C-alpha positions, -999 to 999 in steps of 0.1 A, spaced: 86 -15 -10 110 -23 -42 100 -55 -42 67 -53 -40 67 -29 -70 88 -57 -86 65 -81 -81 35 -61 -94 56 -53 -123 65 -91 -133 30 -102 -126 13 -71 -150 42 -87 -175 28 -121 -168 -11 -113 -173 0 -93 -205 13 -129 -218 -18 -148 -206 -43 -123 -224 -24 -120 -256 -21 -158 -260 -59 -161 -262 -55 -140 -300 -17 -143 -307 -3 -174 -291 29 -178 -312 38 -139 -309 33 -143 -271 55 -172 -270 81 -153 -293 78 -125 -264 76 -144 -234 111 -165 -251 130 -135 -255 125 -121 -220 135 -155 -204 167 -154 -224 175 -116 -218 199 -108 -193 201 -74 -170 233 -76 -161 269 -87 -169 283 -62 -190 318 -48 -180 322 -27 -151 347 1 -146 366 -21 -114 368 -51 -143 387 -30 -171 422 -35 -152 421 -72 -154 401 -78 -185 420 -57 -212 453 -67 -202 441 -104 -214 422 -97 -245 427 -118 -273 408 -125 -303 375 -115 -313 360 -148 -327 326 -145 -347 302 -173 -341 264 -174 -354 262 -143 -363 281 -128 -325 311 -112 -320 329 -132 -287 354 -116 -270 383 -139 -257 407 -137 -230 442 -154 -226 463 -155 -198 494 -176 -215 517 -203 -205 533 -233 -219 510 -260 -196 475 -274 -205 447 -251 -216 420 -244 -191 385 -227 -204 369 -212 -184 328 -206 -186 311 -179 -166 274 -182 -155 242 -158 -161 245 -122 -156 282 -126 -152 316 -117 -174 349 -134 -176 360 -107 -146 344 -132 -123 374 -159 -127 400 -133 -118 412 -154 -83 410 -187 -102 429 -173 -128 457 -165 -105 461 -197 -95 460 -213 -124 491 -194 -137 510 -203 -105 504 -241 -115 516 -232 -152 479 -238 -172 475 -216 -199 440 -200 -196 414 -188 -218 380 -176 -212 354 -158 -233 324 -133 -225 291 -154 -237 268 -140 -257 250 -108 -242 276 -106 -217 307 -84 -211 325 -76 -243 310 -104 -265 276 -88 -286 238 -98 -286 209 -92 -267 200 -127 -253 215 -160 -241 202 -195 -237 223 -227 -231 219 -244 -265 233 -207 -281 257 -206 -254 267 -245 -262 272 -235 -298 294 -203 -297 319 -221 -269 321 -249 -292 335 -225 -317 359 -212 -289 370 -249 -283 376 -254 -319 399 -227 -315 419 -230 -285 414 -269 -280 413 -270 -242 422 -299 -221 403 -289 -193 367 -269 -188 354 -252 -159 320 -236 -164 302 -218 -133 262 -220 -130 251 -219 -163 286 -220 -176 286 -254 -160 255 -266 -171 263 -254 -209 299 -269 -204 282 -306 -197 257 -300 -225 284 -288 -250 304 -319 -244 272 -344 -249 265 -329 -280 299 -324 -299 317 -352 -280 352 -330 -279 374 -358 -279 407 -336 -266 389 -324 -239 398 -347 -207 380 -332 -177 354 -311 -165 344 -292 -135 314 -280 -125 304 -254 -100 273 -245 -87 251 -253 -119 216 -258 -122 205 -289 -140 168 -288 -154 150 -263 -178 123 -277 -163 127 -261 -132 136 -231 -148 105 -227 -164 85 -236 -132 105 -203 -117 95 -181 -142 60 -194 -144 56 -184 -107 76 -151 -108 51 -141 -143 19 -156 -128 15 -175 -162 -12 -195 -168 -12 -232 -185 -21 -221 -217 7 -196 -218 29 -222 -208 20 -250 -232 22 -227 -261 61 -215 -246 70 -250 -245 58 -255 -279 79 -225 -291 107 -245 -275 100 -276 -295 97 -259 -330 129 -239 -322 155 -262 -304 136 -298 -312 131 -310 -272 104 -304 -244 112 -288 -214 118 -319 -195 141 -334 -219 169 -308 -214 180 -324 -186 219 -325 -173 216 -360 -155 204 -375 -192 233 -354 -209 262 -365 -180 251 -401 -184 266 -399 -218 298 -387 -210 330 -407 -207 356 -383 -193 363 -377 -155 342 -345 -139 343 -326 -105 312 -312 -91 312 -285 -64 280 -274 -50 272 -258 -15 245 -270 5 231 -236 9 228 -221 -29 200 -198 -30 205 -199 -72 207 -230 -84 196 -265 -54 222 -286 -47 204 -315 -58 208 -305 -93 248 -314 -87 236 -345 -67 213 -358 -99 237 -347 -120 266 -371 -100 245 -397 -93 241 -401 -137 278 -396 -143 294 -423 -140 332 -414 -137 324 -380 -112 335 -363 -80 308 -346 -59 321 -320 -34 296 -306 -10 305 -272 8 285 -254 36 280 -216 38 302 -209 6 273 -191 -12 261 -198 -53 294 -181 -63 321 -204 -47 349 -178 -49 369 -192 -20 401 -204 -19 391 -239 -6 372 -246 -37 400 -232 -59 423 -256 -41 402 -282 -50 398 -275 -84 436 -270 -85 443 -309 -71 416 -320 -94 432 -310 -124 464 -317 -113 458 -353 -105 
């Protein structure tokens, strides 16, 4: 019953966008975009506070937002961690421990509208630009991104070509904006006209069409090693996402897991990440 109610509610929103697009197409496109970029979860829960509060570092201003950063210091190479959609830095608590054991200086931050950071929306271009501010402040040698964090990490390096970054690690990351928009269209029941107005809004704001924003296209331009880990049965981001990125990224290693899910929190995955960073 709960799923049915949720589906009916989503379809009612879609109907509102479809009808409104006839009279006020730009306004409806903006509303549809804002809804697409608005997370429902990701704020700090009581069980997160002990781990995160002890590691709080600077609050960095970026693009009108205040980003909460974290640091687990060491004299070793700096690793930046980027979490995914409706998550926060707490998702890295187990990986932080093993990185510390290997003497890495660990940096992380909460994405806009997540964790302790300010904001109400998140999208990959915004996340990438905010990440660049953090990157310039801490100068990491390695970046590890999960889900949208992995997609953002690849786009950030494509856009900014940070010379001090030597390796990237992507965990369960999606790859195509067009696939996101297909899912969004299906969930809300958006018609072709509404989707056309929404794509025009993306072109106006970001200067790209849905099909233009593609991780394989970005990865093909990268000139550094990358590790891609993705589970065969990932229900959030399909495994073909990493397969296509790997095919385009000339200096990448692809590891396919089976039965580990989207989060990839297992010891096996953490060991594979450490082995790659240490190699």
